[in-house]
N, C-alpha and C positions, 0 to 999 in steps of 0.2 A: 852556566857551565858550558864547556866546549862541546861541539858537535863533531862526532866521528862517523865517517862513512866506510862501511866495510864491503870490499869486493872479495867474495869467497863463495865458490860454487859448492863446496862440501857442507851440506846443511848442519850436520852435528857440530863441526868445527866452527862454522859461522854462528850458530846459537850460543856456543860456549864463549866465543870472543865477545859477543854482544852482552851476555850475562855478566862477564867479568867487567866490561866497560861500565855498564849500568850500575853495578854494585859500587863503582867508584864515583858515581854522580854524573857521568858523562851521558849525553844524548847519543844514541846510536841509530843509524838507518843503514839500509843495504839495498842491493838490486838482486832480482831473481833471474834476470836474463842478462846477456852480456853482449848484445848487438850494438848497444848505444851507451856504453859505460861511461864514457867521458861526459856525454850530455847529462846523464843521470847524476853524475858527481856535481857538475856545475850548477844543475837545477837545485840540488840539496844545499848548496853553499856551505859545506863543512869547514871546520877548522883544521882537520887532519883526515887523511885517507890511509886505511890498511888495505893493502893490495896484494892478492895472491897472484903468483907468476903463471900458474898453470890453470887456465880457464878454458872451457869448451868453446871451440871455434875462434879463439883468439889468443893473444899472448899478453901477459901482465906487463912485460917490458915495453911493448908497443903502445899499450894504453898509458903507461907512465910517460913515454915520450910525447905522445899527443897531448896529454894533459898538461905537461910542462910547457908546451908551446902556447897554451891558452891561459895558464894560471900558475901562481906560485904556491898553491895549497900544499902544505907539507905532506910527504908520502913516506909511509914505512912499508917496505916489502915484507910480506909474511908468507914463507914458502918452504916446501920440503927440499927444494934445490939448495944444496949446501956447499957447492964447489966455489973455489975462489973466483972462477971465471963468472959464474951467475952473480956473485955479489958485486964484482967489478962492473959487469954489464948493467946491473940495476942502477948503480950509482952514475954510470955514464948516461943512462936514459933519463936521469933526473931524480932518482929516489933520494930521500935524505937519511934513511937508515934501513937496516936489514935484520930481521928476526927469523931464525930458522925454526921449523917444526921438527919434532914436538917442542912446544914452547912452554916456559914457566909463566904462569899468569902474572907473578910478581915482577918478572923481567919485562914482560910485555907492557905492563902498566907503567913501570919505571921509564921505559923507552918513550912511551906516549907523553908522559909528564914532562920529561926532559926536553923533548922536541918542541912541545907546546910552549915550555918556558922560554926557549931560545927564540922561536919565531914570534911569539906574542910580545916578547921583550923588545925586539927589534921594531915591531909595528908600533909599540907604545912610545918609543923614544920620541921626545919632543911633544907628545900629545898631553893635553890638559883635560881634566875633568872638572866639572863644576856642578854643585847641587846645593840648593837652599843656603846661599850665602857663603859657601866654602869652595875655594878653587884649589884643585890638587895638580901640581906640575910634576908629572911623572919622571921627566928627564932630570929635574933638579931635586926631586924628593922633597918638595916643600908644600906646606898648606898655607893658604892665604885667606884672611877674613876679607871678603869682597868689599864690605862696607867701609871698613877702616884702612884696608891696604896692608894690615899688619901680617907678616909672614913668620913661619918658623920651620926649621928643618926637621924632617921626621926620620926616625930610625927605619931600618928595612921592614921590620915587622909592623910598625905603625903605618907605613906607606901601603903595604900590601893588604892590610885589614881595611884601611880607609878606601883604597881604590876598589877593593871587592865590594864593599857596601855601597859606595857611590855608584858603581857600575850596575848594581841591582837596586837602585833607589826605589823606594815604595814597596819593596817586598821584604819579607823576613828571611835573613840568611842563617841557616842553622849553624850551631857551634861546630858540628862535625865537618860541615863544608868549609868553614873558615880554617879549622885545624888541618884539613887536607891541603888547603891552598898554601898554608904557612910551612907545614912540615911533611907534606906528601903522604901523610898517614894520620888517622885518628885513633890508631889502636895502641900506640905506645907512648902517648903524651898525656901527662897529668892534666886533668881537666881544669885544675886551678891555674895552670900556666897560661891558659887562654885568658882566664879572668884577669890575671895580672897585666897581660898585655892590653886588654881593653881598657883597664883603669889607667894605664900609663898613657894611652892615646887620648883618653878624656882629659887627663891633666895637661898634656901637651896642648890641646886645642884650647883649653881654658887660658893658657898663657897669651893667646892672641884675642882674647875676649869671647871665644865661641863656647858657650855653655849649653848643656842639654841637647847636644847634637846627636849622640848616639842613644837609641832607645833600646832597653833590655826587655825582651819578651820571655818571661820565665817559662823554662822547659822547652822553648822553641828556638831562640837565637837572638839576633840583633838586626836593627834596621837603622837607616837615616831618612 
């Protein structure tokens, strides 16, 4: 799951943001001092940064500009500054999105998910994954049986399920995590819908001679 770095000096707000993120399955880290924020972010190697603009002894916009000079890590500004000038300045400094306080947890999570999808999708373009005799071409949405060279095109859901499982090969991925990845929520999706998608993926792989590739762990999830 994606790693989020939170830069927020207000402890109650920071703790609330971290709790919201961790409930969604993200790994959250943060800094307690703000003298070397950019160095702390780069050392943590996060997939996304939530950055407050008003920080003791420094300014979030300057941090954003310095970070952008050294990295393309996605940044969402989280701040009580709500003027158009602040939003424009944040984007000019290199932020990717802007969420004002007080924020809705649902809106914040949706913005995080949307930005991660955009950035990770561009990073994945042209990349291939391979595990245990199956190669997944993310740019072409195809699965190939390495031994025979037989390929088949995957549906969007089949590709996302298989890429998630191969990306976490050797570990059990919970049904909830798969549903979050597919539909951004595990609260309003019929559990049987995931089972149907898993069975379709199995049937698709069988068409290229790959059988028994997905393992079901009852009450826990799936693995490859």
